[in-house]
N, C-alpha and C positions, 0 to 999 in steps of 0.2 A: 504494500500500500504506500503510495507516495503522498506526501503532505506538502502543502505550499509553505515554504519557510518565508516568513515576513521579514525581509531585510530592512534595517532602519533606513529612513530617508537620508539621502545624501545632502550634506550642507553645500549650498552653492559656493562656487569659487569666488564670486564677487557680487556686489549689488547689481551690476549690470546684467550678469548671468541670471540672477534670480528674477529680475524684472522681465527679461526676455522669456524665461520659462513661464512665468506667471501670465505674460501676454499670450503665449501659446495655449495655455490652459483655458484662459477666458475665451479665446477664439474658438477652441474646440467645443466648449460648453455652449457657447452662443449658437453654434451651428446645429445643436440639438441632435447630433448623430451618435452620441455615446450611449451605450446601455446603462441602466441604472447603477450597476455595481461600479462601472468605470467612472460614471459621473460622481459618485460618492468619493471614490479614491482621488479623482481630480480635485474635487472641492477640498478634501483634507489636505492634499499637497499644496493647493493654492493658499490655504490659511497658514500653512507652515512657511511658505515663501513670503507671504505678506508680513508675518511676524519678523522674519529675517530682515526684510527691507525696512520695516519700521525701526528695528533696533539699529541697523546701519545708519539710518538718517539721524536717529537720536544721538548716536555716537559722534557723527560728523558735526551736529549742532553743538555738542558739548566741546568738541575740539575748537570750533570757531569761537565760542565764548571764551575759552582759555586764551586763545591767540589774541583776541580783541582786548582782553583784560591786560595782557602784557604789552601790547603795542599802542593802544589808543590812550595816549596821555596828553595832557595839556602842555604844549611847548610854549615857551615864552615868545611873544611876538616881537617884532622890531621895535615897537613903541615901548616895550618893557625894559629895553636896554639903555634907558636914559641916565 
């Protein structure tokens, strides 16, 4: 008897790869040609990819905040050097 071994979903290589895969899933689901079981699997994978993308964006926003905090400072203007 053979059993299907559920392998864990792969983590996308990058934000762009996750977004491209998510776009493909949405297109396939919108076409309405997937059987119910495949639709459910695609929906589950889509939610995983969405979470990955949201986390990547959150991480990028945090990095921008840190960079801005370290570089955006009030510099003295030419008038202040009197």
